[in-house]
PDB file as gemmi writes it, atoms N, CA and C in Angstrom:
CRYST1    1.000    1.000    1.000  90.00  90.00  90.00 P 1                      
ATOM      1  N   UNK A   1     251.773  22.024  46.139  1.00  0.00           N  
ATOM      2  CA  UNK A   1     250.445  21.742  46.677  1.00  0.00           C  
ATOM      3  C   UNK A   1     250.231  20.241  46.814  1.00  0.00           C  
ATOM      4  N   UNK A   2     250.461  19.514  45.714  1.00  0.00           N  
ATOM      5  CA  UNK A   2     250.233  18.068  45.724  1.00  0.00           C  
ATOM      6  C   UNK A   2     251.199  17.391  46.693  1.00  0.00           C  
ATOM      7  N   UNK A   3     252.459  17.837  46.685  1.00  0.00           N  
ATOM      8  CA  UNK A   3     253.462  17.236  47.557  1.00  0.00           C  
ATOM      9  C   UNK A   3     253.075  17.406  49.027  1.00  0.00           C  
ATOM     10  N   UNK A   4     252.641  18.603  49.377  1.00  0.00           N  
ATOM     11  CA  UNK A   4     252.237  18.874  50.761  1.00  0.00           C  
ATOM     12  C   UNK A   4     251.059  17.977  51.117  1.00  0.00           C  
ATOM     13  N   UNK A   5     250.103  17.862  50.209  1.00  0.00           N  
ATOM     14  CA  UNK A   5     248.923  17.040  50.460  1.00  0.00           C  
ATOM     15  C   UNK A   5     249.301  15.585  50.669  1.00  0.00           C  
ATOM     16  N   UNK A   6     250.210  15.096  49.828  1.00  0.00           N  
ATOM     17  CA  UNK A   6     250.665  13.699  49.951  1.00  0.00           C  
ATOM     18  C   UNK A   6     251.335  13.468  51.297  1.00  0.00           C  
ATOM     19  N   UNK A   7     252.202  14.373  51.697  1.00  0.00           N  
ATOM     20  CA  UNK A   7     252.895  14.253  52.981  1.00  0.00           C  
ATOM     21  C   UNK A   7     251.886  14.263  54.111  1.00  0.00           C  
ATOM     22  N   UNK A   8     250.907  15.167  54.024  1.00  0.00           N  
ATOM     23  CA  UNK A   8     249.880  15.280  55.052  1.00  0.00           C  
ATOM     24  C   UNK A   8     249.087  13.983  55.161  1.00  0.00           C  
ATOM     25  N   UNK A   9     248.711  13.419  54.037  1.00  0.00           N  
ATOM     26  CA  UNK A   9     247.951  12.166  54.011  1.00  0.00           C  
ATOM     27  C   UNK A   9     248.785  11.047  54.611  1.00  0.00           C  
ATOM     28  N   UNK A  10     250.073  11.020  54.275  1.00  0.00           N  
ATOM     29  CA  UNK A  10     250.978  10.012  54.804  1.00  0.00           C  
ATOM     30  C   UNK A  10     251.056  10.114  56.325  1.00  0.00           C  
ATOM     31  N   UNK A  11     251.193  11.356  56.822  1.00  0.00           N  
ATOM     32  CA  UNK A  11     251.264  11.577  58.271  1.00  0.00           C  
ATOM     33  C   UNK A  11     249.969  11.129  58.939  1.00  0.00           C  
ATOM     34  N   UNK A  12     248.845  11.426  58.313  1.00  0.00           N  
ATOM     35  CA  UNK A  12     247.554  11.019  58.869  1.00  0.00           C  
ATOM     36  C   UNK A  12     247.464   9.497  58.921  1.00  0.00           C  
ATOM     37  N   UNK A  13     247.974   8.856  57.877  1.00  0.00           N  
ATOM     38  CA  UNK A  13     247.989   7.400  57.830  1.00  0.00           C  
ATOM     39  C   UNK A  13     248.830   6.816  58.950  1.00  0.00           C  
ATOM     40  N   UNK A  14     250.003   7.430  59.165  1.00  0.00           N  
ATOM     41  CA  UNK A  14     250.889   6.975  60.241  1.00  0.00           C  
ATOM     42  C   UNK A  14     250.208   7.141  61.590  1.00  0.00           C  
ATOM     43  N   UNK A  15     249.559   8.277  61.785  1.00  0.00           N  
ATOM     44  CA  UNK A  15     248.865   8.545  63.039  1.00  0.00           C  
ATOM     45  C   UNK A  15     247.766   7.523  63.274  1.00  0.00           C  
ATOM     46  N   UNK A  16     247.047   7.168  62.216  1.00  0.00           N  
ATOM     47  CA  UNK A  16     245.968   6.186  62.316  1.00  0.00           C  
ATOM     48  C   UNK A  16     246.530   4.838  62.748  1.00  0.00           C  
ATOM     49  N   UNK A  17     247.660   4.463  62.157  1.00  0.00           N  
ATOM     50  CA  UNK A  17     248.300   3.188  62.499  1.00  0.00           C  
ATOM     51  C   UNK A  17     248.750   3.208  63.960  1.00  0.00           C  
ATOM     52  N   UNK A  18     249.361   4.308  64.369  1.00  0.00           N  
ATOM     53  CA  UNK A  18     249.850   4.432  65.744  1.00  0.00           C  
ATOM     54  C   UNK A  18     248.693   4.354  66.730  1.00  0.00           C  
ATOM     55  N   UNK A  19     247.617   5.091  66.463  1.00  0.00           N  
ATOM     56  CA  UNK A  19     246.479   5.085  67.393  1.00  0.00           C  
ATOM     57  C   UNK A  19     245.823   3.711  67.434  1.00  0.00           C  
ATOM     58  N   UNK A  20     245.823   3.029  66.293  1.00  0.00           N  
ATOM     59  CA  UNK A  20     245.268   1.668  66.247  1.00  0.00           C  
ATOM     60  C   UNK A  20     246.101   0.740  67.129  1.00  0.00           C  
ATOM     61  N   UNK A  21     247.422   0.853  67.026  1.00  0.00           N  
ATOM     62  CA  UNK A  21     248.310   0.024  67.851  1.00  0.00           C  
ATOM     63  C   UNK A  21     248.103   0.324  69.328  1.00  0.00           C  
ATOM     64  N   UNK A  22     247.985   1.618  69.664  1.00  0.00           N  
ATOM     65  CA  UNK A  22     247.762   2.005  71.059  1.00  0.00           C  
ATOM     66  C   UNK A  22     246.443   1.428  71.565  1.00  0.00           C  
ATOM     67  N   UNK A  23     245.432   1.471  70.702  1.00  0.00           N  
ATOM     68  CA  UNK A  23     244.123   0.912  71.039  1.00  0.00           C  
ATOM     69  C   UNK A  23     244.244  -0.558  71.391  1.00  0.00           C  
ATOM     70  N   UNK A  24     244.959  -1.297  70.549  1.00  0.00           N  
ATOM     71  CA  UNK A  24     245.135  -2.746  70.769  1.00  0.00           C  
ATOM     72  C   UNK A  24     245.864  -2.982  72.088  1.00  0.00           C  
ATOM     73  N   UNK A  25     246.919  -2.200  72.337  1.00  0.00           N  
ATOM     74  CA  UNK A  25     247.695  -2.353  73.570  1.00  0.00           C  
ATOM     75  C   UNK A  25     246.810  -2.090  74.786  1.00  0.00           C  
ATOM     76  N   UNK A  26     246.002  -1.019  74.723  1.00  0.00           N  
ATOM     77  CA  UNK A  26     245.120  -0.687  75.846  1.00  0.00           C  
ATOM     78  C   UNK A  26     244.105  -1.793  76.088  1.00  0.00           C  
ATOM     79  N   UNK A  27     243.535  -2.326  75.003  1.00  0.00           N  
ATOM     80  CA  UNK A  27     242.553  -3.402  75.135  1.00  0.00           C  
ATOM     81  C   UNK A  27     243.196  -4.639  75.752  1.00  0.00           C  
ATOM     82  N   UNK A  28     244.413  -4.957  75.325  1.00  0.00           N  
ATOM     83  CA  UNK A  28     245.130  -6.114  75.853  1.00  0.00           C  
ATOM     84  C   UNK A  28     245.407  -5.925  77.345  1.00  0.00           C  
ATOM     85  N   UNK A  29     245.853  -4.725  77.714  1.00  0.00           N  
ATOM     86  CA  UNK A  29     246.124  -4.439  79.128  1.00  0.00           C  
ATOM     87  C   UNK A  29     244.853  -4.595  79.944  1.00  0.00           C  
ATOM     88  N   UNK A  30     243.737  -4.104  79.417  1.00  0.00           N  
ATOM     89  CA  UNK A  30     242.455  -4.190  80.110  1.00  0.00           C  
ATOM     90  C   UNK A  30     242.063  -5.648  80.313  1.00  0.00           C  
ATOM     91  N   UNK A  31     242.247  -6.473  79.266  1.00  0.00           N  
ATOM     92  CA  UNK A  31     241.941  -7.907  79.364  1.00  0.00           C  
ATOM     93  C   UNK A  31     242.800  -8.567  80.434  1.00  0.00           C  
ATOM     94  N   UNK A  32     244.093  -8.275  80.422  1.00  0.00           N  
ATOM     95  CA  UNK A  32     245.018  -8.861  81.406  1.00  0.00           C  
ATOM     96  C   UNK A  32     244.631  -8.443  82.813  1.00  0.00           C  
ATOM     97  N   UNK A  33     244.248  -7.173  82.979  1.00  0.00           N  
ATOM     98  CA  UNK A  33     243.865  -6.661  84.287  1.00  0.00           C  
ATOM     99  C   UNK A  33     242.626  -7.405  84.796  1.00  0.00           C  
ATOM    100  N   UNK A  34     241.652  -7.600  83.914  1.00  0.00           N  
ATOM    101  CA  UNK A  34     240.431  -8.318  84.295  1.00  0.00           C  
ATOM    102  C   UNK A  34     240.742  -9.765  84.660  1.00  0.00           C  
ATOM    103  N   UNK A  35     241.633 -10.390  83.893  1.00  0.00           N  
ATOM    104  CA  UNK A  35     242.025 -11.766  84.178  1.00  0.00           C  
ATOM    105  C   UNK A  35     242.667 -11.856  85.563  1.00  0.00           C  
ATOM    106  N   UNK A  36     243.541 -10.905  85.884  1.00  0.00           N  
ATOM    107  CA  UNK A  36     244.203 -10.892  87.187  1.00  0.00           C  
ATOM    108  C   UNK A  36     243.185 -10.720  88.309  1.00  0.00           C  
ATOM    109  N   UNK A  37     242.214  -9.835  88.104  1.00  0.00           N  
ATOM    110  CA  UNK A  37     241.177  -9.608  89.120  1.00  0.00           C  
ATOM    111  C   UNK A  37     240.376 -10.899  89.333  1.00  0.00           C  
ATOM    112  N   UNK A  38     240.023 -11.559  88.240  1.00  0.00           N  
ATOM    113  CA  UNK A  38     239.267 -12.811  88.340  1.00  0.00           C  
ATOM    114  C   UNK A  38     240.073 -13.878  89.076  1.00  0.00           C  
ATOM    115  N   UNK A  39     241.353 -13.967  88.773  1.00  0.00           N  
ATOM    116  CA  UNK A  39     242.221 -14.960  89.433  1.00  0.00           C  
ATOM    117  C   UNK A  39     242.305 -14.673  90.927  1.00  0.00           C  
ATOM    118  N   UNK A  40     242.393 -13.401  91.284  1.00  0.00           N  
ATOM    119  CA  UNK A  40     242.475 -13.026  92.697  1.00  0.00           C  
ATOM    120  C   UNK A  40     241.179 -13.379  93.422  1.00  0.00           C  
ATOM    121  N   UNK A  41     240.056 -13.252  92.739  1.00  0.00           N  
ATOM    122  CA  UNK A  41     238.765 -13.596  93.343  1.00  0.00           C  
ATOM    123  C   UNK A  41     238.698 -15.090  93.630  1.00  0.00           C  
ATOM    124  N   UNK A  42     239.191 -15.890  92.660  1.00  0.00           N  
ATOM    125  CA  UNK A  42     239.144 -17.354  92.794  1.00  0.00           C  
ATOM    126  C   UNK A  42     240.058 -17.836  93.913  1.00  0.00           C  
ATOM    127  N   UNK A  43     241.205 -17.192  94.048  1.00  0.00           N  
ATOM    128  CA  UNK A  43     242.197 -17.633  95.043  1.00  0.00           C  
ATOM    129  C   UNK A  43     241.687 -17.474  96.474  1.00  0.00           C  
TER     130      UNK A  43                                                      
END                                                                             
């Protein structure tokens, strides 16, 4: 019981880390996209 719970918690932790990383990547891509749009407007 305890072992299964520990593994489950560990997996949840890993998932949280992965989703956090994906979030950061998406935000960075969005920022870069906006920067490119702004540069195109200025040009």
